[in-house]
C-alpha positions as CSV (number, residue, x, y, z in Angstrom):
1,X,158.5,94.7,69.5
2,X,160.7,93.7,72.5
3,X,159.7,92.8,76.0
4,X,160.9,94.8,79.1
5,X,164.2,93.1,80.9
6,X,162.8,91.0,83.3
7,X,161.3,92.2,86.3
8,X,162.3,91.9,90.2
9,X,159.1,90.6,90.8
10,X,155.5,90.2,88.8
11,X,152.2,90.9,90.3
12,X,148.9,88.9,88.5
13,X,145.8,89.3,88.1
14,X,143.7,86.6,89.4
15,X,140.9,85.7,87.5
16,X,141.6,85.3,83.4
17,X,145.8,86.0,84.2
18,X,147.2,83.8,86.3
19,X,143.9,81.2,87.2
20,X,141.4,79.8,84.8
21,X,138.4,80.4,86.8
22,X,135.9,80.4,84.5
23,X,134.7,76.8,84.1
24,X,133.3,77.1,88.0
25,X,132.1,81.0,87.5
26,X,130.2,79.9,84.7
27,X,129.0,76.7,86.6
28,X,127.3,78.8,89.0
29,X,126.0,81.3,86.6
30,X,124.2,78.5,85.1
31,X,122.7,77.9,88.8
32,X,121.1,81.0,88.9
33,X,119.6,80.3,85.7
34,X,118.3,77.1,86.2
35,X,116.5,78.5,89.7
36,X,114.8,80.9,87.3
37,X,113.8,78.2,85.0
38,X,116.0,79.4,82.3
39,X,118.2,77.1,80.0
40,X,122.4,77.4,80.5
41,X,124.1,79.6,78.7
42,X,127.1,78.5,76.6
43,X,130.7,78.6,78.4
44,X,132.2,80.9,75.8
45,X,129.4,83.4,76.5
46,X,129.6,83.5,79.8
47,X,133.8,83.2,79.9
48,X,133.8,86.7,78.2
49,X,132.1,88.4,81.0
50,X,133.8,86.7,84.1
51,X,136.2,89.5,84.5
52,X,133.4,91.8,84.9
53,X,132.5,90.3,88.3
54,X,129.6,88.7,89.8
55,X,126.9,92.0,89.1
56,X,127.8,91.6,85.1
57,X,127.4,87.6,85.6
58,X,124.0,88.6,87.1
59,X,123.3,90.7,84.2
60,X,123.8,88.4,82.1
61,X,122.4,85.8,83.2
62,X,118.8,87.5,84.1
63,X,119.2,90.5,82.3
64,X,119.1,92.5,85.9
65,X,120.9,95.6,85.6
66,X,122.2,96.5,89.2
67,X,119.4,99.1,89.8
68,X,116.8,96.1,89.5
69,X,115.3,95.0,92.8
70,X,116.2,91.8,92.3
71,X,119.8,91.9,91.5
72,X,121.2,91.9,94.8
73,X,119.4,88.8,95.5
74,X,120.3,87.1,92.5
75,X,124.0,88.1,92.6
76,X,124.2,86.7,96.4
77,X,122.7,83.4,95.4
78,X,125.2,83.2,92.5
79,X,128.2,84.1,94.7
80,X,127.0,81.4,97.1
81,X,126.8,78.8,94.4
82,X,130.1,80.1,93.4
83,X,131.6,79.8,97.2
84,X,130.3,75.7,97.7
85,X,132.6,74.7,94.6
86,X,135.6,77.7,94.3
87,X,137.8,75.3,92.9
88,X,136.2,72.3,91.2
89,X,137.6,72.7,87.8
90,X,139.5,76.2,88.3
91,X,143.6,75.3,87.4
92,X,146.6,77.7,86.6
93,X,146.9,78.3,83.5
94,X,149.7,76.1,81.4
95,X,152.5,76.8,81.7
96,X,152.8,79.4,84.3
97,X,152.1,76.5,86.7
98,X,155.7,75.4,85.9
99,X,157.2,79.0,85.5
100,X,155.6,79.6,89.2
101,X,157.9,76.8,90.3
102,X,161.2,77.9,88.7
103,X,160.5,81.0,90.1
104,X,159.8,80.0,93.5
105,X,162.8,78.3,93.4
106,X,164.8,81.0,92.8
107,X,163.2,82.9,95.3
108,X,162.1,85.3,93.4
109,X,159.3,87.4,95.0
110,X,155.7,87.5,93.3
111,X,151.9,88.4,94.0
112,X,148.4,88.8,93.3
113,X,146.4,91.8,92.9
114,X,142.5,91.1,92.3
115,X,139.5,92.7,92.4
116,X,137.8,89.3,93.9
117,X,137.0,89.6,97.5
118,X,138.9,87.5,100.0
119,X,136.0,85.6,100.8
120,X,136.6,83.5,97.5
121,X,140.6,84.1,96.5
122,X,141.7,82.9,99.6
123,X,140.0,79.2,99.4
124,X,141.2,79.1,95.5
125,X,144.6,79.6,96.3
126,X,144.4,77.3,99.3
127,X,142.9,74.7,96.9
128,X,145.4,75.4,94.1
129,X,148.7,75.4,96.8
130,X,149.3,78.8,95.6
131,X,151.7,80.6,98.4
132,X,151.9,84.3,96.6
133,X,154.3,86.6,98.7
134,X,151.4,89.2,98.5
135,X,147.7,89.1,98.0
136,X,145.7,92.3,97.6
137,X,141.9,91.5,97.3
138,X,138.9,94.2,96.5
139,X,137.9,94.4,100.4
140,X,141.7,94.7,101.6
141,X,141.9,98.7,101.2
142,X,139.4,101.7,100.3
143,X,140.3,101.4,96.8
144,X,140.7,99.0,94.4
145,X,141.9,98.7,91.1
146,X,142.3,100.8,88.5
147,X,143.3,103.1,91.7
148,X,147.3,102.2,92.1
149,X,147.3,101.7,95.5
150,X,146.7,97.9,95.7
151,X,149.6,97.5,93.2
152,X,151.9,99.8,95.6
153,X,150.9,97.8,98.8
154,X,151.6,94.4,97.2
155,X,155.5,96.0,96.1
156,X,155.8,97.3,99.4
157,X,155.0,93.8,100.7
158,X,157.4,92.2,98.7
159,X,159.9,94.6,99.3
160,X,159.9,95.7,95.6
161,X,159.9,99.1,94.1
162,X,157.0,99.8,92.0
163,X,159.2,100.5,88.8
164,X,160.7,97.4,89.2
165,X,157.5,95.1,89.2
166,X,155.3,94.0,86.2
167,X,151.7,93.8,86.7
168,X,150.2,91.2,84.2
169,X,146.0,91.4,83.6
170,X,143.7,90.7,81.2
171,X,141.4,93.7,81.6
172,X,141.7,97.0,80.6
173,X,141.3,98.4,84.2
174,X,144.7,96.4,85.1
175,X,146.5,98.5,82.6
176,X,145.5,101.8,84.3
177,X,146.1,100.3,87.4
178,X,149.8,99.6,86.7
179,X,150.4,102.6,84.7
180,X,149.3,104.7,87.4
181,X,151.6,102.8,90.0
182,X,154.4,103.5,87.6
183,X,154.9,99.3,86.8
184,X,155.4,97.9,83.8
185,X,151.9,97.1,82.1
186,X,151.8,93.7,81.0
187,X,148.5,92.7,78.6
188,X,147.3,89.4,78.0
189,X,145.3,87.9,75.3
190,X,144.2,84.4,76.6
191,X,141.9,85.8,79.7
192,X,138.4,86.6,79.4
193,X,137.9,89.5,77.4
194,X,134.5,90.2,75.6
195,X,134.5,89.5,72.0
196,X,134.6,93.1,71.2
197,X,137.1,94.3,72.8
198,X,140.6,94.3,71.5
199,X,143.5,93.9,74.3
200,X,146.0,95.1,72.2
201,X,144.5,98.6,72.0
202,X,144.5,98.6,75.8
203,X,147.3,101.3,77.7
204,X,149.9,98.6,78.3
205,X,153.7,98.6,77.7
206,X,153.8,95.0,76.1
207,X,151.0,92.6,75.2
208,X,150.9,89.0,75.3
209,X,148.9,86.8,72.7
210,X,149.0,83.8,74.8
211,X,150.3,82.1,78.0
212,X,153.0,81.0,76.5
213,X,155.0,84.2,74.9
214,X,154.4,85.3,78.5
215,X,156.2,82.9,80.0
216,X,158.8,82.7,77.5
217,X,159.4,86.9,78.2
218,X,159.4,86.3,82.1
219,X,162.2,83.2,81.6
220,X,164.5,84.9,79.2
221,X,164.4,89.0,78.7
222,X,164.0,90.9,75.6
223,X,162.1,88.1,73.7
224,X,159.8,88.9,71.1
225,X,156.5,89.9,72.1
226,X,153.3,88.7,69.8
């Protein structure tokens, strides 16, 4: 399988695709557990749920689904803990960090479309000195992924046609959003994927097992995907 030609612009999901935020979200999840007198969960158990958001982490931590009377309070406690250390251990996935520097040096556009609220996304990006040309967060529009509108808005802000963009993500909804937006849907297998999920079964146009393969494809078109 060959990867598509190098795009005019690249859009990324944030958590688990561009930035490894799981260490800080795992710490916040275990702070919530400790508050309830529970032992910490293993990091790998939490990592697989990070892309599913704060509510999923509450359910994992306490067994409270969204209908539980204490769910909302627990979610607030978890997210407050996360906000206090939003970039303590989070880092751009290597070698995407070096790739971004080269891409920006060539004045090529890139952006982020995330279901993370802006309240947490902006401090994280500031701490990591990331300056995307477009940032669309969960609370910026009336809809969020898998709806295509945030991707269209990001492409518009970058001055790029949707069909000339790649959208890179580590969740099925990312691929659904990219397809609906008319972008090249790029699935990555290194992100926060549940053990029972298989990224190769997502409705993508191309799949990359690891970050190095993704970077190679975005640097040299028509490299073999893995």
